[in-house]
N, C-alpha and C positions, 0 to 999 in steps of 0.2 A: 577575507575570501569564510574562512569557517563561520563567519558568525554571521552570515548570510544564510548561509545551509541551514545551523543551528534555528534563525526566523523559520525557517520551512519548516520543523521538525512541529508533530505534533506532540501538544503539553505531556507532561510527565501523565501517563494513566490513557493517554491516546487518544479516549473519544469521552465525550461528555454527551451523555446518551439526552434524548431531545422528550420531552414530556406529555404522552402519547393522549393522554386521557381524555382531549378535551378533541382530538380528531378525530374525522370521521373515515368511515371503511376507506374511502375514495380515497382519501389523503393520505393512508396509513398503507394504501396497496402504492400507493407511487415512492413513496417514503421507501421503500421493503425495495422493491423496482432500482432505487436510485443508490440506496447501501449495496446490491447486486451488480451494479454496474462498476462502483468505486473499489469492491474488494477482488473484482477481476481485474482493472487496474494494475491495483497491489500486486496480486498476484502475479500480474505478467513483470511487472518492473521485480518482483526475484527472481523470476524464472529468468531472465533478460541478465540481471548479474550476476546468479548463478551461471550462465552459458558463459559467460565472459569471464571468472575465473578460472573454467575449465581451461579453456580459452590459451590463456597464461598459464593457466600449468603447465597447457601440453607443449606450450612453446620453448616454458624456463626449464623443462621436467633436464635432467641429466640425462645421458645416454647411458645405458649400461651395459 
């Protein structure tokens, strides 16, 4: 179970920059858009985890 999760994690450092020098302007713009989309997915995943944690914290909070 944990082995599968480890395979899905990015490598240490998490990102290998592309060699951009030979790319056309159009390709660079498409690449930027793809990166923005991926950033949005990552931010949504973070927000979902934060919401799950907040819900769990509220559920398990001891009454005062």
